[in-house]
C-alpha positions in Angstrom: 88.4 79.2 81.6 86.7 82.6 81.8 85.8 85.4 84.1 87.7 88.3 85.7 91.5 88.0 86.0 93.4 87.8 89.3 96.5 90.0 89.5 99.6 88.9 91.4 102.3 91.5 92.2 105.7 90.1 93.3 107.7 92.3 95.7 111.0 90.5 96.3 112.3 92.6 99.2 112.9 91.5 102.8 114.2 93.1 105.9 116.1 89.9 106.6 116.3 86.6 104.6 115.0 83.5 106.3 117.6 80.8 106.5 115.4 78.2 104.8 114.3 80.4 101.9 115.6 80.1 98.4 112.9 82.3 96.8 113.8 85.1 94.4 114.0 87.7 97.2 116.6 89.5 99.3 117.6 92.6 101.2 118.2 95.7 99.1 118.4 99.5 99.6 115.7 102.1 98.9 117.2 103.1 95.5 117.0 99.5 94.3 113.4 99.2 95.5 112.3 102.4 93.6 114.0 101.1 90.5 112.1 97.9 90.9 108.7 99.7 91.3 109.4 101.8 88.1 110.2 98.7 86.2 107.1 96.9 87.6 104.9 99.8 86.4 106.5 99.6 83.0 105.7 95.9 82.8 102.0 96.6 83.8 101.7 99.2 81.0 103.0 96.7 78.5 100.9 93.7 79.6 98.0 94.1 77.2 100.3 94.4 74.2 102.2 91.4 75.4 99.1 89.3 75.7 98.0 90.1 72.2 101.4 88.9 70.9 100.7 85.6 72.5 97.2 85.5 71.0 96.0 85.5 74.6 93.1 87.4 76.2 94.0 89.7 79.2 90.6 90.6 80.7 90.2 94.2 81.9 88.0 93.1 84.8 90.0 92.3 88.0 88.4 90.8 91.1 91.5 89.7 93.2 94.8 91.4 93.8 97.6 89.7 95.7 100.9 91.3 96.8 103.3 88.6 97.6 107.0 88.4 98.2 109.3 88.8 99.9 107.7 91.4 102.2 105.5 93.7 100.1 104.7 95.9 103.2 108.3 97.3 103.0 107.2 99.4 100.0 106.3 103.0 100.9 102.9 104.6 100.7 104.0 106.6 97.6 105.3 103.4 95.9 102.0 101.7 96.4 100.2 104.8 95.0 102.4 104.6 91.9 101.7 100.9 91.4 97.9 101.4 91.8 97.9 104.3 89.4 99.2 102.0 86.7 97.1 99.0 87.7 93.9 101.1 87.6 95.0 102.5 84.3 95.1 99.0 82.7 92.4 97.2 84.6 88.9 97.7 86.0 89.1 96.7 89.6 85.8 95.5 91.0 84.4 97.4 94.0 84.3 94.2 96.0 87.7 92.9 94.9 89.7 90.8 97.3 92.9 92.6 97.9 95.6 90.7 99.9 98.9 91.9 101.3 101.6 89.4 102.5 103.2 91.0 105.6 105.7 90.2 108.3 104.5 91.2 111.8 106.0 94.6 112.7 106.9 95.6 109.2 103.8 97.6 108.1 104.1 101.3 108.8 101.0 103.4 109.8 101.4 105.5 106.6 101.6 102.5 104.3 98.6 100.8 106.1 96.6 104.0 105.6 97.4 104.2 101.9 96.6 100.5 101.4 93.2 100.9 103.1 92.4 103.8 100.8 93.3 101.6 97.8 90.9 98.9 99.0 93.2 96.5 100.8 90.9 94.1 102.8 93.0 91.0 103.6 96.4 90.4 105.3 98.4 87.2 105.2 100.8 87.2 108.1 104.0 85.2 107.9 104.0 84.3 111.6 105.6 80.8 111.1 105.6 80.1 114.8 104.4 81.7 118.1 107.6 80.5 119.8 110.2 83.2 119.8 113.2 80.8 119.8 111.9 79.1 116.6 111.3 82.3 114.7 114.7 83.7 115.7 116.4 80.5 114.6 115.3 81.0 111.0 115.9 84.7 110.8 112.5 86.1 111.5 112.5 89.4 113.3 109.2 89.3 115.1 108.1 88.0 118.5 104.8 86.5 119.7 104.1 89.8 121.4 104.5 91.7 118.1 102.2 89.3 116.4 99.4 89.8 118.9 99.8 93.6 118.8 99.7 93.6 115.0 96.5 91.5 114.9 94.8 94.0 117.3 96.1 97.0 115.3 94.8 95.6 112.0 91.4 94.8 113.5 91.1 98.2 115.0 91.9 99.6 111.5 89.0 97.5 110.0 90.9 94.6 108.5 89.2 91.3 109.6 90.2 89.0 106.8 93.4 87.7 108.2 95.5 84.7 107.4 98.2 83.3 109.7 100.9 81.1 108.2 102.5 78.4 110.3 105.4 76.1 109.4 105.8 72.6 110.9 109.3 71.4 111.1 111.3 74.5 112.1 114.6 74.2 114.0 114.1 73.6 117.7 110.4 72.8 117.2 109.0 70.1 119.5 105.6 68.4 119.9 104.9 70.7 122.8 105.9 73.9 121.0 104.0 73.0 117.9 100.9 72.4 119.9 101.4 75.8 121.5 101.6 77.5 118.1 98.5 75.7 116.9 96.6 76.8 120.0 97.7 80.4 119.6 96.7 80.5 116.0 93.2 79.2 116.8 92.9 81.6 119.8 93.8 84.5 117.6 90.4 84.2 115.9 91.9 84.6 112.4 89.4 83.2 109.9 92.1 81.7 107.7 95.1 79.6 108.6 97.8 78.0 106.5 100.2 75.2 107.4 103.3 74.3 105.5 105.7 71.4 106.2 109.2 72.8 106.1 110.9 72.0 102.8 114.6 73.0 103.0 116.1 73.9 99.7 119.7 72.6 99.3 120.8 76.0 98.1 119.4 77.9 101.1 121.7 78.7 104.1 119.9 76.1 106.3 120.0 73.5 103.5 123.7 73.9 102.9 124.4 73.6 106.6 122.2 70.5 106.9 124.1 68.9 104.0 127.4 69.7 105.7 126.1 68.4 109.0 126.9 71.7 110.6 125.3 73.4 113.6 124.7 76.9 112.4 121.1 78.1 111.9 119.8 75.3 114.1 120.6 72.7 111.4 121.2 70.0 113.9 117.8 70.6 115.6 115.5 70.4 112.5 112.8 67.8 113.3 112.5 64.6 111.4 110.2 64.3 108.4 108.0 61.9 110.3 107.5 64.3 113.2 106.8 67.1 110.8 104.2 65.0 109.0 102.6 64.1 112.3 102.3 67.7 113.4 100.7 68.6 110.1 98.1 65.9 110.7 97.6 67.3 114.2 96.9 70.7 112.7 94.3 69.3 110.3 92.5 67.7 113.3 92.8 70.6 115.7 91.7 73.3 113.2 88.7 71.3 112.1 87.6 70.9 115.7 87.8 74.6 116.1 85.6 75.2 113.0 88.5 76.1 110.7 87.9 73.6 107.8 90.6 72.4 105.5 89.8 73.3 101.9 93.2 72.8 100.3 96.3 70.8 101.1 97.9 73.7 103.1 94.9 76.0 103.7 92.1 76.1 106.2 89.3 78.6 106.6 86.1 79.3 108.4 83.0 79.2 106.2 83.1 82.0 103.6 86.7 83.0 104.3 88.7 81.0 101.7 91.3 82.9 99.7 89.5 83.9 96.5 92.8 84.7 94.8 94.5 81.4 95.5 91.3 79.5 94.4 91.9 80.9 91.0 95.1 78.9 90.7 93.5 75.6 91.8 90.4 76.2 89.7 92.4 77.2 86.6 91.0 80.7 86.3 93.0 83.4 84.6 95.7 85.2 86.5 98.4 87.7 85.5 101.6 88.0 87.5 103.9 91.1 87.5 107.4 91.4 88.9 110.3 89.1 89.6 109.6 85.4 89.1 105.8 86.1 88.7 103.8 83.5 86.8 100.7 84.0 84.6 98.0 81.9 82.9 95.8 83.6 80.3 93.0 82.2 78.1 93.3 81.9 74.3 90.8 80.8 71.7 92.4 77.3 71.7 92.9 77.0 75.4 95.5 78.9 77.5 99.1 80.0 77.7 101.4 80.0 80.7 104.5 82.1 81.1 106.8 83.4 83.8 109.2 86.3 84.4 112.9 85.9 85.1 113.9 85.0 88.7 117.1 87.1 88.3 116.7 90.6 89.7 119.6 92.0 87.7 118.0 90.7 84.5 114.6 92.1 85.5 116.1 95.5 86.2 118.6 95.5 83.4 118.7 97.3 80.0 116.5 94.5 78.6 113.0 95.0 80.0 111.2 92.2 82.0 110.6 89.0 80.3 108.4 87.8 78.8 106.7 91.2 78.2 109.4 93.2 76.4 110.5 90.1 74.6 107.0 89.6 73.3 106.5 93.3 72.4 109.7 93.3 70.3 109.4 89.8 68.8 108.5 89.9 65.1 107.1 86.4 65.5 105.1 85.5 68.6 106.4 81.9 68.3 109.9 83.2 69.3 108.6 84.3 72.7 109.0 82.2 75.8 105.6 80.9 76.7 103.9 77.5 77.0 100.8 76.7 75.1 98.4 74.7 77.3 96.8 72.1 74.9 94.0 69.7 75.6 96.3 67.1 77.2 98.0 69.6 79.4 94.7 71.1 80.4 93.4 67.7 81.4 96.5 67.0 83.5 96.3 70.4 85.2 92.6 69.9 86.0 93.5 66.7 87.8 96.6 68.0 89.5 95.2 71.3 90.7 91.7 70.0 91.4 93.1 67.2 93.7 94.8 69.9 95.8 91.3 70.9 96.9 89.5 68.9 99.6 86.4 68.9 97.4 88.4 67.1 94.7 87.5 66.8 91.1 84.0 66.6 89.6 84.3 63.7 87.1 81.1 64.7 85.2 82.6 68.1 84.7 85.8 66.5 83.5 83.9 64.3 81.1 81.9 67.2 79.7 85.0 69.3 79.2 87.4 66.7 77.8 85.3 63.7 76.8 85.3 60.2 78.3 88.3 58.8 76.4 90.9 60.9 78.3 89.4 59.9 81.7 89.2 56.3 80.6 92.9 56.4 79.7 93.8 57.8 83.1 91.6 55.3 85.1 94.2 52.5 85.5 96.6 54.9 87.3 93.7 56.4 89.3 92.6 52.9 90.4 96.2 52.1 91.5 96.4 55.2 93.6 93.0 54.4 95.1 94.1 50.9 96.0 97.1 52.4 97.7 94.7 54.3 100.0 95.7 57.7 98.6 92.5 58.5 96.6 88.8 58.3 97.1 87.2 57.5 93.8 83.5 57.3 93.0 81.5 57.5 89.8 81.2 61.2 89.9 84.1 62.5 92.1 87.7 61.9 93.1 89.5 63.4 96.1 92.7 62.7 98.0 92.4 60.9 101.3 93.9 62.5 104.4 97.1 60.4 103.8 97.0 61.3 100.1 97.1 65.0 101.0 100.1 64.3 103.2 102.1 62.7 100.3 100.4 64.6 97.4 103.7 64.8 95.4 103.9 61.0 95.4 100.3 60.8 94.2 100.9 63.1 91.3 104.1 61.2 90.4 102.1 58.0 90.3 99.6 59.6 88.1 102.4 60.7 85.8 101.0 64.2 85.9 103.3 67.0 84.8 103.3 69.7 87.5 102.6 73.1 85.9 105.0 76.0 86.6 
């Protein structure tokens, strides 16, 4: 694991909370948002010292930056300037770095867009979810199809052409016909990158609680069946491929040369450093790697005790007391399988043998053969990859392989 680091910035603020969402995000006032930005910058300043206390290497070179959330575009131009001042103080950002902003249509001001363009932002990931207004309204999204189309035109006019559109299969009120319409609109938009997620309703979300209680609020009674949702996901795989937007990961599709460079770091086990609420990191060490994550509690993150794990690491007299996971040889092997199998290209077995030796792969082979025989895995002498059905039930595959899913 080597090369420049990818930086992830978590911005957990939303204009309205989606009914199905149970992420560490919410609706807060301007004062709270500024307090968060100040703490985020403090965390960035302490990152290098924290890495040293874990015996980890935090490269100065950065070639991808990803602002995720929440809705990061709700930050002001001045707040983005503040963040970038500290980022550039701690890291050397490549001139051709991929810089992605997650954004809800209609929630990016002209002033903020101008500032982000000056800072080098060159990619937008739009949380469209659906091009059918009834479906987006049902889950608390504030945009319409008309706003989505206007935003796409506005961004292209500003010079941003690397655009991703997120769709969700399985929304309340969604039908086979409306799903087909959303797919067609996504293709017609010309966006070079598309993402499709099958709705997973957390029991602790508003929609999840209503479904458990068999209520009618939030469209709970009109959530499509799991079979319908799976079928629509498969339809998207077929339709996007026919349109030249090839699947390269379980949920992600792109035209040639337009894959997300930042997200590929996760699946290829390249180093990344996360900052902010519930942000995760993986950094190299001499012996392998370490993984760690910040708290998902906003009050804790903003409290008198500074963000974990960074302040904890800075103040710890013994690095072993800090909260991080050492990725040993066994864990690295499992991660290489689990993450590599998310990619359509799969896992290069020769590379795996060269990195870990033949014994570990031989030990895993009975489980791999069982999954192959179930029609979920293609397995040859030099490569393994999930089948189309295997990608649909990937969690089942990983459970059969007894792979521990990394945080």
